[in-house]
C-alpha positions in Angstrom: -18.0 82.4 -74.5 -16.6 80.4 -77.3 -17.0 76.6 -77.0 -15.2 75.9 -80.2 -12.7 73.0 -79.6 -9.1 73.8 -80.4 -7.4 72.2 -83.4 -4.2 70.3 -82.6 -1.4 71.1 -85.1 -0.2 68.3 -87.2 3.6 68.3 -87.2 6.3 66.0 -88.4 9.1 64.7 -86.2 11.6 67.1 -87.9 9.2 70.0 -87.4 8.8 69.2 -83.7 12.6 69.1 -83.3 12.9 72.4 -85.1 10.4 74.0 -82.6 12.4 72.7 -79.7 15.7 73.8 -81.2 14.4 77.3 -81.8 13.4 77.6 -78.2 16.8 76.7 -76.6 19.5 79.3 -75.8 21.7 79.3 -78.9 24.8 80.8 -77.5 27.2 80.3 -74.6 28.1 83.7 -73.3 29.5 82.5 -70.0 31.7 79.5 -69.1 30.1 76.2 -68.1 31.9 73.6 -66.0 29.6 70.8 -67.2 29.8 71.8 -70.9 33.6 71.7 -70.7 33.5 68.4 -68.9 31.6 66.8 -71.8 34.2 68.3 -74.2 37.0 66.6 -72.3 38.2 69.7 -70.5 38.2 69.4 -66.7 37.9 73.0 -65.6 38.3 72.6 -61.9 39.1 76.3 -61.6 35.4 77.1 -62.4 34.2 75.4 -59.2 37.2 75.4 -56.9 37.6 77.1 -54.5 34.0 76.5 -53.8 32.0 79.8 -54.3 30.4 81.2 -51.1 27.4 83.4 -50.4 27.8 86.9 -49.0 27.6 87.3 -45.2 24.4 89.3 -45.4 22.7 86.6 -47.6 23.7 84.0 -45.0 22.3 86.0 -42.1 19.0 86.6 -43.8 18.8 83.1 -45.0 19.5 81.5 -41.7 17.0 83.7 -39.9 14.3 82.6 -42.3 15.3 78.9 -42.0 14.9 79.2 -38.2 11.4 80.6 -38.6 10.5 78.0 -41.2 11.8 75.2 -39.1 9.6 76.3 -36.2 6.6 76.5 -38.5 7.3 73.0 -40.0 7.6 71.5 -36.5 4.4 73.2 -35.1 2.1 74.0 -38.0 2.6 71.2 -40.6 0.9 67.9 -39.9 2.3 65.6 -42.5 0.1 62.6 -41.4 -3.0 64.7 -41.7 -2.1 65.9 -45.2 -1.5 62.3 -46.2 -4.8 61.1 -44.6 -7.0 63.9 -45.9 -5.1 64.3 -49.3 -5.0 68.1 -49.0 -3.0 70.8 -47.2 -5.2 72.4 -44.6 -6.3 76.0 -45.3 -4.7 77.2 -42.1 -1.3 75.7 -43.1 -1.4 77.5 -46.4 -2.5 80.7 -44.7 0.4 80.3 -42.3 2.9 79.9 -45.1 1.6 83.2 -46.6 2.0 85.0 -43.3 5.5 83.6 -42.9 6.4 85.0 -46.3 7.2 81.6 -47.8 5.4 82.5 -51.0 7.9 85.2 -51.6 11.2 83.6 -50.8 12.7 84.4 -54.2 10.9 87.7 -54.8 12.8 91.0 -54.4 12.1 92.8 -51.1 11.0 95.9 -53.1 7.9 93.8 -54.2 7.3 92.5 -50.7 9.3 89.3 -50.9 12.2 87.9 -48.8 14.8 88.1 -51.6 16.5 84.9 -50.6 19.4 83.6 -52.7 19.0 80.4 -54.7 21.1 78.6 -52.1 18.8 79.5 -49.2 15.6 79.1 -51.3 16.7 75.5 -52.0 17.6 74.9 -48.3 14.1 76.1 -47.4 12.5 73.8 -49.9 14.5 70.9 -48.6 13.3 71.7 -45.0 9.7 72.2 -46.0 9.7 69.2 -48.2 11.0 67.0 -45.4 8.0 68.1 -43.3 5.6 67.4 -46.1 6.6 66.8 -49.8 3.2 68.2 -50.8 4.0 71.5 -49.1 7.4 71.6 -50.8 5.8 71.0 -54.1 3.3 73.8 -53.6 6.0 76.3 -52.7 8.2 75.1 -55.6 5.6 75.2 -58.3 4.6 78.7 -57.2 8.0 80.2 -57.2 10.3 78.0 -59.4 8.1 77.9 -62.5 5.0 79.8 -61.6 4.4 83.6 -62.1 7.3 85.0 -60.1 10.3 83.5 -62.0 9.3 84.2 -65.6 8.2 87.8 -64.6 11.6 88.2 -62.8 13.4 87.3 -66.0 11.1 88.5 -68.8 8.4 90.7 -67.3 7.9 94.4 -67.8 8.2 96.8 -64.9 4.5 97.3 -64.9 3.9 93.5 -64.8 6.3 93.1 -61.9 4.7 95.9 -59.9 1.2 94.5 -60.6 1.7 90.8 -59.9 4.9 90.3 -57.8 3.5 91.9 -54.6 0.5 89.6 -54.8 2.7 86.5 -55.4 4.9 87.4 -52.4 2.1 87.4 -49.8 -1.3 86.3 -50.9 -1.7 84.8 -54.4 -0.6 81.3 -55.3 0.5 80.7 -58.9 0.9 77.8 -61.3 2.5 77.0 -64.7 0.4 75.5 -67.4 2.0 73.9 -70.4 1.1 70.3 -70.6 -2.1 69.2 -72.4 -3.9 65.8 -72.5 -2.0 64.9 -75.7 1.0 67.1 -75.4 3.9 66.5 -72.9 7.5 67.2 -74.0 6.4 67.8 -77.6 5.2 71.5 -77.4 5.1 71.8 -81.2 1.6 70.1 -81.0 0.3 72.6 -78.5 -3.4 73.1 -79.1 -4.5 75.8 -76.7 -5.0 79.0 -78.7 -4.8 82.7 -77.9 -6.5 84.6 -80.7 -5.8 88.4 -80.8 -8.9 90.6 -80.4 -8.1 94.2 -80.2 -6.0 94.8 -77.1 -6.9 91.4 -75.7 -6.3 87.7 -76.5 -9.1 85.1 -76.3 -7.9 81.8 -74.8 -9.4 78.4 -75.6 -8.0 75.0 -74.6 -7.4 72.4 -71.9 -4.4 72.1 -69.7 -3.5 68.9 -67.8 -1.5 68.2 -64.6 -1.7 71.8 -63.5 0.3 71.7 -60.2 -1.2 74.3 -57.9 -3.9 74.9 -60.5 -6.7 73.8 -58.2 -5.8 76.6 -55.6 -4.0 79.1 -57.8 -5.0 82.7 -58.2 -2.6 83.4 -61.0 -1.5 81.2 -63.9 1.3 81.3 -66.5 -0.3 79.8 -69.5 1.4 78.7 -72.7 -0.9 79.1 -75.8 -0.5 79.3 -79.5 -1.1 82.7 -81.2 -2.1 82.3 -84.8 0.0 84.2 -87.3 -1.9 87.1 -88.8 -1.4 90.7 -89.9 0.5 92.5 -87.1 1.0 89.2 -85.2 4.0 87.0 -85.7 2.3 84.3 -83.7 3.8 81.2 -82.1 3.7 79.7 -78.6 3.3 82.6 -76.2 3.2 83.1 -72.4 0.4 84.9 -70.6 -0.4 85.7 -67.0 -4.1 84.7 -66.5 -6.3 85.5 -63.5 -8.2 82.3 -62.4 -11.1 84.5 -61.5 -11.6 85.4 -65.2 -14.9 84.2 -66.8 -14.3 81.0 -68.7 -11.6 79.5 -66.5 -12.8 76.2 -65.0 -10.9 73.6 -63.0 -12.7 70.4 -64.2 -10.9 67.8 -62.1 -8.6 67.5 -59.1 -6.2 64.7 -60.0 -5.2 62.0 -57.6 -1.8 60.3 -57.6 0.1 57.3 -56.1 2.1 59.9 -54.1 2.0 63.5 -53.1 -1.6 63.1 -52.0 -1.8 66.7 -50.9 -0.9 68.0 -54.3 -3.4 70.5 -55.7 -3.1 69.3 -59.3 -5.9 69.5 -61.8 -7.3 69.9 -65.3 -8.0 73.5 -66.3 -10.2 74.5 -69.2 -10.2 77.9 -70.9 -13.4 78.8 -72.9 -13.3 82.2 -74.4 -11.1 83.6 -71.7 -10.2 87.2 -72.4 -6.7 88.2 -71.4 -5.3 91.7 -71.7 -2.4 92.1 -74.1 -0.6 93.7 -71.1 -0.5 90.3 -69.5 1.5 88.8 -72.3 5.1 87.9 -71.0 7.6 88.8 -73.7 6.9 88.9 -77.4 4.7 86.5 -79.3 6.4 83.3 -80.1 8.8 83.5 -77.1 6.8 81.2 -74.8 9.0 78.1 -75.1 12.2 80.1 -74.7 10.8 81.7 -71.6 9.8 78.3 -70.2 13.2 76.8 -70.9 15.1 79.7 -69.5 12.9 79.7 -66.4 13.7 76.0 -65.9 17.4 76.6 -66.1 17.4 77.5 -62.4 13.8 76.4 -61.6 14.9 72.8 -62.0 17.2 73.1 -58.9 14.2 73.2 -56.6 13.4 69.5 -57.3 16.9 68.1 -56.5 16.9 70.4 -53.4 13.9 68.5 -52.0 15.6 65.2 -53.0 18.5 66.3 -50.8 16.0 66.6 -47.9 14.6 63.2 -48.7 18.1 61.7 -48.7 18.9 63.2 -45.3 15.7 61.8 -43.9 16.4 58.3 -45.4 19.8 58.4 -43.8 18.4 59.4 -40.4 15.8 56.6 -40.3 18.2 54.0 -41.7 20.8 54.9 -39.0 18.3 54.9 -36.1 16.5 51.8 -37.2 19.4 49.6 -38.2 21.2 50.3 -34.9 18.3 48.9 -32.8 17.1 46.1 -35.0 19.1 43.0 -34.4 19.4 39.8 -36.5 21.6 36.9 -35.6 23.1 38.5 -32.6 24.1 41.9 -33.9 22.5 45.1 -35.3 21.4 44.7 -39.0 23.6 47.6 -40.0 26.7 45.5 -39.2 25.6 42.9 -41.7 27.3 43.7 -45.0 24.1 43.3 -47.1 22.4 46.0 -45.1 25.5 48.1 -44.4 26.2 48.6 -48.1 22.8 50.1 -48.5 23.4 52.5 -45.6 26.8 53.4 -47.1 25.1 54.2 -50.4 22.5 56.4 -48.8 25.1 58.3 -46.8 27.6 58.9 -49.6 24.9 59.7 -52.1 23.2 62.2 -49.9 26.6 64.0 -49.3 27.2 64.1 -53.1 23.7 65.2 -54.0 23.9 68.1 -51.5 27.2 69.1 -52.9 25.8 69.1 -56.5 22.8 71.2 -55.5 24.7 73.7 -53.3 27.4 74.2 -55.9 24.9 74.7 -58.7 22.8 77.0 -56.6 25.8 79.2 -55.6 26.9 79.4 -59.2 23.3 80.5 -60.1 23.5 83.2 -57.5 26.9 84.5 -58.7 25.7 84.4 -62.3 29.3 84.1 -63.6 28.6 80.7 -65.2 26.1 79.3 -67.6 24.5 76.5 -65.5 21.9 75.2 -67.9 23.7 71.8 -68.0 24.5 71.8 -64.3 20.9 72.4 -63.3 19.7 69.7 -65.7 22.2 67.2 -64.4 21.2 68.1 -60.8 17.6 67.4 -61.6 18.4 64.2 -63.4 20.8 62.9 -60.8 18.7 64.0 -57.8 15.5 62.5 -59.0 17.1 59.1 -59.9 19.3 58.7 -56.8 16.6 59.9 -54.4 14.3 57.1 -55.6 17.0 54.6 -55.1 17.7 55.8 -51.6 14.1 55.6 -50.6 13.8 52.2 -52.1 16.8 51.0 -50.1 15.3 52.5 -47.0 12.1 50.4 -47.5 14.3 47.3 -48.0 16.3 48.1 -44.8 13.0 48.5 -42.9 11.7 45.2 -44.3 8.0 44.6 -43.7 7.8 47.8 -41.7 9.1 49.7 -44.8 6.1 48.4 -46.8 3.6 49.1 -44.0 2.0 52.5 -43.8 2.9 54.9 -41.0 -0.8 54.9 -39.9 -0.8 51.2 -39.5 2.5 51.2 -37.6 1.2 53.7 -35.2 -2.1 51.8 -34.7 -0.2 48.8 -33.5 2.1 50.8 -31.2 5.3 51.4 -33.2 6.9 54.5 -34.5 5.0 55.9 -37.4 7.8 56.0 -40.1 6.3 56.9 -43.5 9.0 55.0 -45.5 6.6 53.7 -48.1 5.1 57.2 -48.5 8.5 58.6 -49.2 9.0 56.1 -51.9 5.6 57.0 -53.5 6.1 60.7 -53.1 9.6 60.7 -54.7 8.6 58.6 -57.7 7.1 61.6 -59.6 10.4 63.4 -59.5 11.6 61.2 -62.4 8.7 62.7 -64.4 8.2 66.2 -63.1 9.8 69.1 -65.0 11.2 66.8 -67.7 11.2 63.0 -67.4 14.5 61.2 -67.1 14.3 60.2 -70.8 13.7 63.8 -71.9 16.5 65.1 -69.5 18.9 62.7 -71.2 18.1 64.1 -74.6 18.1 67.7 -73.4 21.5 67.4 -71.8 22.9 65.4 -74.6 21.9 68.1 -77.1 23.7 70.7 -75.0 26.7 68.4 -74.5 27.3 68.1 -78.3 26.5 71.7 -79.1 30.1 72.5 -79.8 30.2 69.7 -82.4 27.0 70.7 -84.0 28.1 74.3 -84.2 31.1 73.4 -86.4 29.9 70.2 -88.1 26.2 70.2 -87.9 25.7 71.2 -91.5 27.6 68.2 -92.6 24.8 65.9 -91.4 21.9 68.2 -92.2 20.1 66.8 -95.2 18.6 70.2 -96.0 22.0 71.9 -96.4 23.5 72.6 -99.9 26.8 71.1 -101.0 28.5 74.5 -100.6 27.2 74.7 -97.0 28.5 71.2 -96.3 31.9 72.1 -97.8 32.1 75.2 -95.6 31.1 73.1 -92.6 33.8 70.5 -93.4 36.5 73.1 -93.5 35.4 74.6 -90.2 35.2 71.2 -88.6 38.7 70.3 -89.8 40.1 73.4 -88.1 38.2 72.7 -84.9 39.1 69.0 -84.6 42.7 69.6 -85.6 43.0 71.7 -82.4 40.6 69.8 -80.2 41.4 66.1 -80.7 45.1 66.2 -79.8 44.2 67.7 -76.4 42.2 64.6 -75.6 45.3 62.4 -75.6 47.0 63.5 -72.3 46.3 65.7 -69.4 46.8 66.4 -65.6 44.9 63.2 -64.8 48.0 61.2 -65.8 50.4 63.1 -63.5 50.7 61.5 -60.0 51.0 64.8 -58.2 48.0 66.6 -59.8 45.4 68.0 -57.4 47.7 67.5 -54.4 45.7 70.1 -52.4 43.0 67.5 -51.9 45.3 65.3 -49.8 44.3 65.6 -46.2 44.3 62.3 -44.4 42.0 60.8 -46.9 43.3 61.4 -50.4 40.8 62.7 -52.9 43.4 63.6 -55.5 43.2 60.2 -57.3 39.4 60.7 -57.8 39.9 64.1 -59.4 42.6 62.7 -61.6 40.1 60.0 -62.6 37.5 62.6 -63.5 40.1 64.5 -65.7 41.1 61.3 -67.5 37.5 60.1 -67.8 36.2 63.4 -69.2 38.7 63.1 -72.0 37.6 59.5 -72.6 34.0 60.6 -72.6 34.7 63.2 -75.2 36.6 60.7 -77.4 33.6 58.3 -77.1 31.2 61.0 -78.1 33.3 62.0 -81.1 33.7 58.5 -82.2 29.9 57.9 -82.0 29.2 61.1 -84.0 31.7 60.0 -86.7 30.1 56.5 -86.8 26.4 57.4 -86.8 26.5 61.0 -88.0 22.8 62.1 -88.7 21.5 59.0 -87.0 23.2 60.0 -83.7 20.0 61.6 -82.4 18.2 58.2 -82.7 20.8 56.5 -80.5 19.0 57.4 -77.3 20.4 54.5 -75.2 24.0 55.6 -76.1 23.2 59.3 -75.4 21.6 58.4 -72.1 24.7 56.6 -70.9 27.0 59.4 -72.1 24.9 61.8 -70.0 24.8 59.5 -67.0 28.6 59.3 -67.1 28.8 63.1 -67.1 26.4 63.3 -64.2 28.6 60.9 -62.1 31.7 62.9 -63.0 30.0 66.2 -62.1 28.8 64.7 -58.8 32.3 63.4 -58.0 33.8 66.8 -58.7 31.2 68.6 -56.5 31.7 66.1 -53.7 35.5 66.6 -53.6 35.2 70.4 -53.8 32.6 70.4 -51.0 34.7 68.2 -48.8 37.7 70.6 -49.2 35.4 73.6 -48.4 34.2 72.0 -45.2 37.8 71.0 -44.3 39.0 74.6 -44.8 36.2 75.9 -42.7 36.8 73.4 -39.9 33.3 72.0 -40.3 33.4 68.2 -40.2 36.2 68.2 -42.7 37.6 64.8 -41.8 34.1 63.2 -42.1 33.4 65.1 -45.3 36.6 63.7 -46.9 35.5 60.2 -45.8 32.1 60.6 -47.4 33.5 62.1 -50.6 36.0 59.3 -50.9 33.3 56.7 -50.4 31.0 58.3 -53.0 33.8 58.6 -55.5 34.7 55.0 -55.2 31.1 54.0 -55.6 30.7 56.3 -58.6 33.8 55.0 -60.3 32.3 51.5 -60.3 29.1 52.9 -62.0 31.1 54.9 -64.5 33.2 51.9 -65.6 30.0 49.9 -66.1 28.4 52.6 -68.1 31.5 52.8 -70.4 31.3 49.1 -71.0 27.7 49.4 -72.0 28.4 52.2 -74.5 29.5 49.6 -77.0 28.3 46.3 -75.5 24.5 46.5 -75.1 21.2 45.2 -76.6 20.0 48.5 -78.0 19.6 47.3 -81.6 18.0 44.0 -80.5 15.6 45.9 -78.2 14.6 48.1 -81.1 13.7 45.1 -83.2 11.9 43.5 -80.3 9.7 46.5 -79.5 8.6 46.7 -83.2 7.4 43.1 -82.9 5.6 43.9 -79.7 3.8 46.7 -81.3 3.0 44.5 -84.3 1.2 42.1 -82.0 3.7 39.2 -82.5 3.7 38.4 -78.8 0.1 38.9 -77.9 0.0 35.3 -77.0 2.3 36.1 -74.1 -0.4 38.2 -72.5 -2.8 35.3 -72.2 -4.0 34.1 -68.8 -4.7 37.4 -67.1 -7.7 39.7 -66.4 -7.2 43.4 -67.1 -9.0 45.5 -64.4 -8.8 48.7 -66.5 -12.0 50.1 -67.9 -12.6 50.7 -71.6 -12.3 54.5 -71.6 -10.1 56.4 -74.1 -6.3 56.4 -73.6 -6.3 60.2 -74.0 -9.2 62.3 -72.9 -11.3 64.2 -75.4 -10.6 67.9 -74.9 -13.8 69.1 -76.7 -16.1 71.1 -74.4 -18.6 68.8 -72.9 -22.3 69.3 -73.7 -23.0 69.7 -70.0 -20.3 72.0 -68.4 -18.5 70.3 -65.6 -18.6 71.9 -62.2 -15.7 74.1 -61.2 -13.7 72.3 -58.4 -11.3 75.1 -57.8 -10.5 75.5 -54.1 -10.4 79.0 -52.6 -8.1 79.5 -49.7 -9.9 81.8 -47.2 -7.9 84.8 -45.9 
């Protein structure tokens, strides 16, 4: 086997952006509610009336949820998983027998064929029992082998691998490397063609499920050569192949049961038949897979919000301070109100996005990304508020609480477990940039050449003419709209009046579009460097999307006679809270310390303030910041864990 270390490509910032740009979906073939929202067009008709699943999908989904609930209550010991830092073999085997590995796989391949809506409900349920179990199921099906094969695999690949993934084999997705995160242009793992095979060499980091996986989706760089266009390419790799070694099982502040590791490939031979899609399509496959795969994470955040609400309600009703339950003190009550309203809105966002994914009538790439961003951020806030509501008991571990005779409530564990969601599957910072890029796509499509330094004068002139036509039609539409008419959206008036909130969303979407246009006019080619501004633009859009989803969900529940009055109350509370946040974000678009912060951080990096660090002891060791990926002189033992049948 080859032990030759891989060579990391040297790329410029511009080249890295070009790689990412080439991987994204270039066209909008279907309507998108969120895309229109960022353009100042409030297309309520795209989400209202709320789309609904077919009766048969509901029946099959509810039947599985009932079986899964029984399994979660009787076969998942969350305290044991936390204590032992691993999911027991019999629990994993039970999930296989239940069919939980094949929730999204077509029944003709042995799966359950659940819709995205019910798959997400199942993840929320399993994740509430144990976040580690939810992560295992999600990593296997949302981004592991089943999803990319469903979208891009050949019929032979589907027939070969999907039956295994549905019942017996756990899968994982391997992209990240020790020195490569959200910058795939520098990917170092190689797949060198050799006849009808490829030879893989490289190291992958943070391989969720990688320690127990049977099948891997591996992203590797194929060198360009005669007959090979090369580029980052996706492969299905058997972990039993010679040369595959799990060198370390990583441990984290949360998700202690997560089977996440470091995987090395040394001379691993992979049949060309295991390549997913053509050479060079790996990043596009990964991004397309994540368009719906990202919905699994906010689904589990919904489950976390529901649990936080339950514990907050039960605890704050019995805990008294100064003669009354702590919930009735405004300082605590406002936290509970935030948890309740936000949980309602987050579930509305996830269910709406999931149903739109099932119907496939809309392009939901922005909606799914907003759901991931909003869910990961708000779930952390809700868990943090729960810890505060519980006080000292919130900081105390469940095991310690139980040892001294109190209810073992793992509030601090929930906070630790949720923290990774702001990093998983695209950090908050990367999500801001990704969504911002999609949000300004219409502008770049007509005016991008104007700010591209590589374009000729004739190209710029043509772009200027096209931009003039586009903006002559678009800008006047941002002046007035239904949000200024007092009777707009009157169908949302039922006791509690949600119509003013929808009018606010309509007005504010136009304001958001005007702000984006002004910023592009002001900064032009430097716009991409204004990450603070872009982040606030995206956060405003996320709040507007959540407000819209909350109102539409409330009306759906009212029309079905299912807690309609209470749903309207929750939607109203959420929208009022969101409007305060949106107004603050708009103020910070133009009044902020972004430029000052940029100057300050340069001084920090230059060492100007090293004196400020005096008076401490650093307990870190002196190891390298980034691990050396060269093959060690003495091979490390394989710590892969095999789940017995």
